[in-house]
VMD Tcl script that draws the C-alpha trace (Angstrom):
set ca {
  {-11.76 3.17 21.65}
  {-10.50 5.66 24.21}
  {-12.10 4.08 27.27}
  {-9.66 5.30 29.93}
  {-10.04 8.63 31.69}
  {-6.93 9.80 29.85}
  {-7.84 11.66 26.67}
  {-5.61 10.80 23.71}
  {-4.99 13.64 21.28}
  {-5.45 13.10 17.54}
  {-4.31 15.53 14.85}
  {-6.76 15.11 11.95}
  {-5.78 16.64 8.58}
  {-8.56 16.91 6.02}
  {-9.28 19.69 3.52}
  {-12.96 18.79 2.95}
  {-14.82 20.76 5.63}
  {-17.76 18.32 5.79}
  {-15.49 15.26 6.15}
  {-13.30 17.15 8.62}
  {-16.23 18.11 10.87}
  {-17.78 14.64 10.67}
  {-14.42 13.02 11.50}
  {-13.91 15.39 14.43}
  {-17.36 14.61 15.84}
  {-16.96 10.83 15.46}
  {-13.51 10.83 17.08}
  {-14.66 13.10 19.91}
  {-17.66 10.83 20.51}
  {-15.14 8.01 21.05}
  {-13.41 10.08 23.72}
  {-10.48 11.51 21.78}
  {-9.31 15.11 21.87}
  {-9.23 16.19 18.21}
  {-7.20 18.95 16.59}
  {-8.26 19.63 13.00}
  {-6.07 21.07 10.23}
  {-7.01 21.75 6.60}
  {-3.57 21.12 5.07}
  {0.01 20.26 5.91}
  {0.96 23.81 6.85}
  {-1.85 23.99 9.41}
  {-0.80 20.52 10.59}
  {2.77 21.68 11.19}
  {1.46 24.73 13.03}
  {-0.66 22.45 15.23}
  {2.40 20.29 15.95}
  {4.27 23.39 17.18}
  {1.53 24.05 19.73}
  {0.84 20.51 20.96}
  {2.07 17.06 19.97}
  {-0.66 14.51 19.31}
  {-0.57 10.84 20.23}
  {-1.55 9.93 16.67}
  {-1.97 11.66 13.30}
  {-4.67 10.89 10.74}
  {-3.97 12.59 7.42}
  {-5.59 12.87 4.04}
  {-3.02 12.64 1.23}
  {-4.55 15.05 -1.30}
  {-4.78 18.53 0.19}
  {-4.05 22.02 -1.15}
  {-0.91 23.98 -0.24}
  {1.08 21.20 1.47}
  {-0.27 17.74 0.66}
  {-0.19 14.68 2.92}
  {2.92 13.23 1.29}
  {4.95 16.36 2.05}
  {3.47 16.69 5.53}
  {4.16 13.06 6.46}
  {7.71 13.33 5.14}
  {8.38 16.17 7.58}
  {6.56 14.39 10.41}
  {8.62 11.22 9.97}
  {11.88 13.21 10.17}
  {10.93 15.46 13.08}
  {8.52 13.24 15.05}
  {9.36 9.66 14.07}
  {7.56 8.01 16.98}
  {4.13 9.56 16.38}
  {1.94 6.91 14.72}
  {0.33 7.95 11.45}
  {-2.77 6.78 9.59}
  {-3.14 7.95 5.97}
  {-6.55 8.17 4.33}
  {-7.13 8.87 0.64}
  {-9.74 8.39 -2.05}
  {-7.01 8.43 -4.72}
  {-5.46 5.09 -3.76}
  {-6.91 1.73 -2.87}
  {-5.52 -1.69 -2.06}
  {-2.38 -2.42 -4.06}
  {-2.22 1.05 -5.63}
  {-1.05 2.69 -2.39}
  {2.35 4.25 -3.18}
  {5.31 3.07 -1.14}
  {6.11 6.72 -0.54}
  {3.17 6.95 1.87}
  {5.02 7.23 5.17}
  {2.23 5.88 7.35}
  {1.74 3.03 9.78}
  {-1.70 2.29 8.32}
  {-3.70 3.24 5.25}
  {-7.45 3.42 4.72}
  {-9.08 4.10 1.33}
  {-11.52 6.97 1.91}
  {-15.10 5.73 1.97}
  {-14.11 2.04 2.02}
  {-13.75 1.36 5.73}
  {-15.93 1.33 8.80}
  {-15.34 3.65 11.77}
  {-14.86 0.58 13.99}
  {-11.90 -0.48 11.81}
  {-10.35 2.97 12.20}
  {-10.90 2.93 15.98}
  {-9.30 -0.53 16.23}
  {-6.27 0.69 14.28}
  {-5.98 3.83 16.44}
  {-6.09 1.66 19.58}
  {-3.45 -0.72 18.18}
  {-1.10 2.11 17.21}
  {-1.47 3.92 20.52}
  {-0.91 0.74 22.54}
  {2.25 -0.22 20.69}
  {4.31 2.51 19.09}
  {5.49 1.43 15.66}
  {9.15 0.61 15.29}
  {11.24 2.67 12.94}
  {14.06 0.48 11.58}
  {14.89 3.13 8.98}
  {15.28 5.69 11.73}
  {17.57 3.35 13.67}
  {19.68 2.98 10.53}
  {19.68 6.75 10.02}
  {20.79 7.22 13.64}
  {23.63 4.71 13.19}
  {24.72 6.47 9.99}
  {24.59 9.87 11.72}
  {26.67 8.50 14.62}
  {29.20 7.03 12.17}
  {29.37 10.37 10.34}
  {29.88 12.18 13.64}
  {32.69 9.79 14.65}
  {34.33 10.32 11.26}
  {34.06 14.12 11.61}
  {35.55 13.98 15.12}
  {38.43 11.82 13.89}
  {39.05 14.26 11.03}
  {39.01 17.18 13.48}
  {41.53 15.38 15.72}
  {43.81 14.73 12.75}
  {43.55 18.38 11.69}
  {44.17 19.56 15.27}
  {47.27 17.35 15.55}
  {48.52 18.62 12.18}
  {48.05 22.24 13.28}
  {49.69 21.50 16.65}
  {52.68 19.94 14.89}
  {52.82 22.93 12.56}
  {52.78 25.29 15.54}
  {55.55 23.33 17.27}
  {57.58 23.39 14.06}
  {57.01 27.13 13.69}
  {58.04 27.64 17.31}
  {61.27 25.69 16.66}
  {61.92 27.75 13.52}
  {61.34 31.00 15.44}
  {63.74 29.90 18.20}
  {66.35 28.99 15.58}
  {65.88 32.35 13.79}
  {66.09 34.14 17.14}
  {69.40 32.40 17.93}
  {70.72 33.23 14.47}
  {69.68 36.88 14.83}
  {71.39 37.12 18.23}
  {74.50 35.51 16.81}
  {74.43 37.98 13.90}
  {73.86 40.88 16.28}
  {76.74 39.72 18.46}
  {78.93 39.44 15.35}
  {77.97 42.99 14.20}
  {78.62 44.34 17.72}
  {82.02 42.59 17.84}
  {83.00 43.95 14.41}
  {82.00 47.50 15.35}
  {84.11 47.41 18.47}
}
mol new
graphics top color blue
foreach p $ca { graphics top sphere $p radius 0.5 }
foreach p [lrange $ca 0 end-1] q [lrange $ca 1 end] { graphics top cylinder $p $q radius 0.2 }
display resetview
């Protein structure tokens, strides 16, 4: 429950207009600011305008579904907590590909349970061990690329020094040849 004077913002994605409006009203009655989107594309557009403190997303939506939307959210906004809601999955049938911190089967939970989960997720941001691993891998890849660039730079520098030495040698040989031609002509 949003009991403080601070108003937490929730992005709520739901394609069913009746469920969307009901969800908006219930969340607003609890003191949350609610931004509603009908699909993943509208959700991404809403994220461009204002980042929410939490996202609640249906999984089955037209255009861009919840799976696609949450995949993008996890890459671009990994610290925003996410709750997925769907009538298509329940209990053990929830796919592992659901990139959410919590899952509720549509129609099989009480609003109080949802509010408790929202409060828990807002109070303690979920950890992202996979993101930490991805960051370590990216840093390792960056270090490798920098090392490769240094090696290539040193190779090119050595090549330039070698070319400079060759040019100096050719210059000396040309002067010697020119001096020889001048001496023979005289």
